[in-house]
Each structure stands twice: as C-alpha cells, then as structure tokens.
C-alpha positions, 0 to 999 in steps of 0.5 A: 543399354547394350544397344546405346553403348554398341552405338558408342563403340560403333562411333569410337571405331569410326574416329579411331579409323579416321573416318571422322576428323576432330575439330581441333588438336590442343598440344602437349597431350598423350592420351588427350588432356581435354575431356568433353561431356559427350565423350570425345577424346583428343589427340596428343604428341608422343616423344621419341627420345629427347631430340624430338616429338612425334604427332600420333592420333588422339586417344578416345577416353569415356568421361562418363558411364551409365550403370542400371541400378537394383541389377539382379543378373548372375553376371557382372553388370558391363558398365563400359570400356576404356581404351588409348591409341597407344594400344596396339592390341599387342598387350603392352598397355596396362589399365588401371582403376582407383576411386569411389568403389574400385575393387569393391563395386567396380572392376577393370580388365587390365588388358582390354579396359572393360568395366563391369559392376560386381553388385547391384546399386541403388540410385537413392543411396548414391546416385554416381561414382567418380573414378580415375583411369590410367594407362601404364607400360605392361613391363615397366609400369611407367604411365603411358598418359596422364590419369584420367577422371570420369563418372559412373552414373547410376540410372534410375528405375521405378523402384520407389512408391509416392509416400504421404510423410505426414498422414493420417491428416486431421481437418476441419470445415464448417458445416452448411459450408458451400461446394468448393470450400478449401479443406486441406492439401496433401502432398506425397513425395516420390524418391525416384529420379524426377529428371529421368522418365515418369518415376517421380510424376505423381497423380492424386486421386480420391478412393473414399469419401465421395461425393462429399469431397473431391482432390485436385489430381495435381496439387492434392488440394481437397475440397468440399463436393457437396453444399450445406453439409449438417453437422447435426446429421453426420459430423465426422467424414474419412477420406482416402486419398491415393497418390501414384507415380507414372503419371497414374499410368499402369503399372506405376507405383501408388501410396494412400493416406487417410484425412479425418475431416470434422464439420465445426459447429455454427449457430444454425438451430434455435433452442427448443423447450420440450414442453410448453407448460411446466408445473411447480409446487413451492411451500410458502415457507421458502426462503428468499434465493432458494431455487424452486425449480428448473427449466431447460430448452434443447439447442442441437448446436455445441459449444458457445453456439448452444449457450441459452439465455434465459428470462422471465417475460415481463407483464405477468406474475413473474415478479415474485421470481427470477431466473439463472443460467447454468452453462454446465447443465444449460438449465435455468434456474428459477429462484424465488425473489420475494417471500411467498405467503399462501394466505395471500396468493396461492399461485403464480403464472408466468412466462420463460423465454429462451434465446441464444446467446451468440447468433450468427447473421447468415441463418437469421432467415431461418427463423427466430433464435428463440422459444418460450414456455409457461411456468405454473407455481402452486404455493403449499401452505406450511405451519410457520412460527410467529413473525416479529414486526421487526428484526430487531429492537432497540430500547434506551432507558435511564440508569435511575429507572425505577424497578417495574417501569415498562421500558418498551415492547416487541410484537409478534403475529401468527400469519397462518389461517389458523391465526394462534395466539402468541406468548412471549418470553425471555430467553435467559443466557446470562445472570444479567439477563434478569434485569428484565421482564416480559409481559407473556400476552401483551410482550411489554418489557419492564425493569426488573432491577435497578440499572447501573450505566457505569456497570453495564451500559448495554443489554442483548436479550433475547425474546421468544415467541411461540404459538399457543396451539403448537409451542414447538413452533417459535420465533426469536429477536434480539432486543437491545437495551441501551442504559443512558447517563442521567443528565447531571450537569446544566449547560453553560456558556462557553466563554465569558462573553464580553462585547459592545454595541456601537452607538449608532446601532440599528434595531434587529442588529446581531452584536455577538453570537453565543455557544454553550458547553456541557459536562455531561456525556456524550458530547455529540448529539447534544442539544442546546436552547438559548433564551431570555429569563421570562421574569426579566423584561429587556428593552434593549437586547434580546436572544435569539435562538438560531437551532444549531447550538448557538444563539445572537444578541439582538438590539430591540431599539436604537440611540445608545449613548455612552454618556447615558449608560456605558455599560449592559449586563444581559442574562442569558439562560441555556437549557439541554435537551437531556433527562432530566433537562438542565439549564443555568443562567449566564451573563454578557457584559455589553459596552456601548462604544464609538463606531464609524458608519460601516460599524467599525469599533472606533473607541470605547476608553481612553484610547479615543484621545489618540484615535481622533488625530489619526493615530492607529492602534499600533502607533499609540501602543508604540508610543507607550512602550517608548514611554516605558522604555524611558521611565525604566531608564530613569528608575535605573539611573537614580538606583545606580545614584542612590547605591554610589552614595551609600557605598561612600558613606559605608566606607567612611565609617568603616574607616573609623570603626577601629581607631579613635583619633586621639587628643593633640598627639599622633599615635601609632594609626592603623598600622600601629598593631601593638597598641591594640590587638582585636583578637584578644576579644575572641581568645581570652587566653591571650589576656594574660599574655598582653598583660605581661608584655605591656609590663604592668604592676603586679597589682594590675597583673593580680587584677587581670589574672584570668583563670584560663580554665574558664570556657569561653562561651555565649554566657561569658559576658561578665569576663568580657564586661570586666576585661573592658573595665580592666583595660580602661584602668590599664590605659588610665594608670599604666605608665608604658601605654602609649598617649592615645586611647582605643575605641573597640567595635568588637567586628561592628560594621558601622553605623552603615549597616543594618545592626547599627553601632555596638560601641559602649560609648555610643550605647551609653549615649543612645536613647535609654529606651532602645530594645536590643532583644532583636539581635538575638535573631541574627545568630549565637554571636550577637545574642551574647551582645544583646545580653550585655546591652540589656543588662548595663541598660538596667544597671550601668556602671556610674564609675565606668561611664564617668571615666569613658566620658573623662577620657574622651 
C-alpha cells in the first residue's frame, strides 16, 4: 500500500513540474472542476482583480483513496494527501475536510493536506466513505478553490470465513438407488469482497461420509457414491461438508455443516412366516365370527411397503374359516365362518398365504413377494345345551278353541355324543302365560284357558329345553301364538250385478266378471271361491272361477231370443277360506239384448224404436229433454189461466159481501157508513149507542138495552142472536131507517173462501143436513159461529125466517 501511494505521489510531482502535459484545459476552473476516476486534476484560470484573468497551472485533486480494513497499528493510518497548485508551501493555504466520518474517523492536516484514519475500519460494515475537501485562505478564510468531493474506499482483507446459513441439513434418498443419485445441494456464503482477490472464492469438500457420498467442489451438490445401499442394513448416514475460501489454498478460512441423510424404504423384501406349520385349538362352542387364532408374516420393509394381505388358499378345509388383516399389528386374524361340531369333524387343515399389497416392478426379479404356512385346527368337545330346530316358532289358533287342544309343538335335541334326553317347560313371566301348557317330554303346546282375541291378539311365551343328565344346560326359544278371529260373516257379491247377453252370443263367452266382499277382518289375504249351486242345473250359463277372487259368467249355448225369454236369473255361490268356512248365494239377472256383429249392445228396451233410424243415444236423450220442457211450459200456462180465473171470481164476490142492493131505491152504497157499522158485531158496547143515535122509540130502546157489564166471550151466542133479531125488528118497524136492507157477513170472505158463506140467509137456504162442526178447527172465532149454526139448524126461529124472506 505504501509503495502504491508513493508511485502516485511521484506521478503527481511529474505533472506539477510540467513534465507531463494535460490532454485539454477546461475553462473557468481555479482548482480544477473536472474530476477523473484515475486521479487527474485540471488546470484553471486565476483572476487578478476585476480587469482580467491570468492563466495558472491546473491543480491536482484526488477523487479516490484506499485504506486497509482492520488496521491495528499504534499510529493513525495514512490515507493520502490533498494539494492545490495555489499552495506555494508558504503556509498561506488551509485545507478543510467534511463529510462522512470527517473529524471522527478521518482527519486532515490543515497545512500539508495529509489525510489519516484514526481507527480501524470494517469493510463488511461500510465499504466506502464520501468526503468533501476545500482549500481556503489561511488568513481570510476565503475559498481559493471550489469544494471538491472524493471517496475513501475500505480495502478488503480475508477476515470472514464461509458460513452455511441453513445448516444442519436433512435429506432423503431411496434405498437401492444407483450411484450418482442426487441427494441435495448446500451453499455457503462469504461476506468478504468477491471482487478483490480470492477472499470470497469458496471450495466444497467432504470431511465425513465417504465412501457413501460425494460433493461437487464448486456447486456443493451432494450425490450417492455407492449403488444399492440397503435401508435394512443401515438407514441413517451423517455427512460433514466443508466450505473453504481463498480457493481452498493454505491460509484460507473454512466453515462446516452436517447433512443427515436417510435412506427411504422401497418394497424390496417379501413377507416371511416364522413357522411353516401353526397349530390351533378351538372349542366347538365358539360362535360364528369369533377369532380362533392369529398368524403373522414378517416384512423387513416399513410403511405401506410392509402391508401384508392374508388369504386362505382354496381347495382345502378352509371354507370353515376366514381371515382378516390387522394393520396395526400386521397380523392375520383367523375367524370362524361356520359352526363347529365335534361329533361330525374334529380337525381342519388349510394353508394361509401372505403377500405384499404394494409391489414395486423394479424388484420383481428378486423373487415372489409372498409366503405360505399350514394351519391345523383341532376342535375341542364341549358339553352343550340342547338346540331347537328353529330359532323361533309361530302358532296360529282360533279364539274359540276348546281348552286342552294341542295347537303346536317345539323340538330340541342334544347334539353331544352323550345324547341326553330333553325336558320342556314354559317360563312364566306374565299372568297371561298361564293360558298355555306344554308336554315336558313331547314338547306339544296346548291351551289351558279359553282365548279371547278381543282381549289379547298375540301371546309371546318362552319355552325352555334342558338336559336330563345336566339340567343346568338349557336353551330358550320364543313361541308366538297368534289368536285368529272366527269367521262370522259369509262373503257376498260386491254389487248387485245386472248384465245382458247378446242374441248372437257364442258358447264359452264371458258376459260378466263378478267379485265378492267379506265383512270379516283382515280384508287382506281373503280368498273367495265362486261356483254354481249343485242342486240347480243351468243349461244356459255357468260360473267359472278365475282363482284371483273373481269369476266370470260364461254362456253354455247359443241362440238366445228375446221373444222366447227376455230375462234369466243365475244363482252364484260364494265361499271364503275362513274358519269355519262361510258361504252365501247371490243372484245375477241376465237380460237378452240385440247386439251388432262385433258384440256391442244395440237394443234391449223401447230404445230400439229410435236406434234403427240411425239416432244415437245422445240424440234420443235430447228429444226426450225437449218434450219434457214443452210439457212443463204447457202445465205452467194452464196453471196461470186457472189462477187468473179464480182471482176474478173471488173479487166479484167480495164486492157484495158487505152490502146487498135493495128493491128499486138507491141506497147509500158502499160509502154510506151510517147505515150499518160492522164494528158493532165485534164490540157489544156500541149497541146501545147505535140505538140512541138512530132515534128509535122507548119500546125499541128498552128491547135493545143490553147489560154492558156482560162480557163478550166465545160462549155469548145468545147475545149475538138476540142482536140480529133486534136489528131485523128495528129495520122493519123503525121510521128513521133508510129504505134499504143490510146483509152482514161477519167478516166473511164469501163463496170463494174455504169456509164458504156464513150468511144467516144462505144458512137457512142451505141443505139442512150440513154439519158445521169442522169450523171449530179453524180457531176460537169460528168455534162460536159453528155453535150458532148448529143450534139454529136444530131449532130454527120460524117467525124470523118468515120475516127475512118477506123482507128480501
């Protein structure tokens, strides 16, 4: 470094003395405004006063200095020297320094321009510093040159070793891989300057792990060095890798890392049984599906490569057993497939095969990846309880079955070699179980009580079968007793069938399909049978049972004619399948009709009058409807005419019901209300007032005086009769009476009413044999009138009748 700085100073001296000429001279520069990367300075022009300028030599200013990092000397490290051509070594120029580290890291001699580093620098922390220098007048402080910027670069030394930032590493490579298989790549980093020297040039080497692995010295790629490394022999390898700078030369710094390489498994090993023969002992009482033994084939591989599939080789006695795989323990579980019977077969021999579930085609050349072993199973005798022939029993019985009737039976056997006798019993759990009894030896079940289907439709009883020589060994079975309903109702034809047969019907033709219904329950499952009565031989028709709860009426001859016989009655017998069987006889009416050739109905009744003319049924119905409408209109018209005539007659009679026209003189008419007041007939108190108003004599007044205290009731017929008689006398003898007579009808409607006329004149003119008691049914007012008329009929007043006739 000192030699290089000295050369630079010599070069600067030659330029300063004029031995070397500059290439060009930029204008308007005092210290030189143009900076060159290689340290050249420019010449400038120096002003003398305001009148002109004087050309001077260009001053040299360094734009880059170097300083070694990690300096440990006792004196400050010399960096370089600043100088201007204005400096005549007369101590008139002062140099100043500013920028990064000025005054703290770097210092300058104000008189000579020498720059020193006050402390050791680390390039890895900061690789260069930017500073500014200026020359000023020592006395006035006026700048003599513009401020110039330069760089002090820290020069690198090899002070950092390579480092593996991500170590230690883990890698995996399949076993049995060929040599040169890629494992992984490692990379070390060096913080030294890679552009200066060999401080950052790294070389990789393997320190531990040979001869299994190798490393590329430049790239750090690790590969297998040996082929076919077996995981089952060694699974884990530890490799130590070194990274050294300075190109691996002596004196270079080095760093190391560890790589843990694991050989991953491949299926290169078949399963193997440890024994060629396996013996098992199984009791004959073992249940189906229970485990009777285990087998295991060892596979040196791991994971899914070690999974083994077990199977029983067909062809031997292995159909009694099955085998499953337990993935956790890698064992084959032998389970019982069927029941064992020591008395029938005491041993079984079969083979079990173990094979890999996942094969690798690369290693099939190593041999078959399966193995077999022989299994011998010895059946052990067990004293077993009796066994029923069925798992459950069902018995159907009718509710009216007599007590003691055998309704069913159960059977159990001792399958052991001793073959002990069996005894039966009923386990009573509920009071209703006492309805049945069982024969202890035969196992027959009978009724102990009368069964009532309405109380309990189903009974569930438990029958116990036990050995005679060992009663503790017993077995149970459930017996279900269904109480059936007694067949109470006979079946009947579903609908009252009426059908027809064509005159041109053929033999064996089905003219009607019939069905039946039954009120007994359940409706599902009923079966009906149809037939003709045996005692009646029908030459015309027969009943054919179709077997599906329906039957057909079939013709037995041809040549049916309406003129000979129009109707046939066919008896049909319907029978069910109940207990006891019920049957009934229904009748079917068959009518002979005319049909077309195809068999369609043409005519059976008066409809034939229209059908031959080409009129359809709908047309005939339309004609009939029109006729009915016309008849209704005619009846309505006649009714209206009669009603109108009746109203005219009634109005004419009502006009004369209160007044009768007198002889030749014209009376007061209907408006003459003083002639006679109808209200007097309904109010007896007005009688006296009338008499006084009309001015009759004292004789008449005395005769017409009526006791006002006498009440008018339904039985006051005498008062009304006397009043009428007095009125007749008054009109006949009175001088103030008008020259006309009055006929009172007592609010009577006239001849047009239902009650007819109640006039006293017409009553006397009517037939004397008429009975007026029916008027009492019309109510209390007419009951009084009826009493008056009946009394007058039995004893009529002769004088009054004569006077009335003479008056009229």
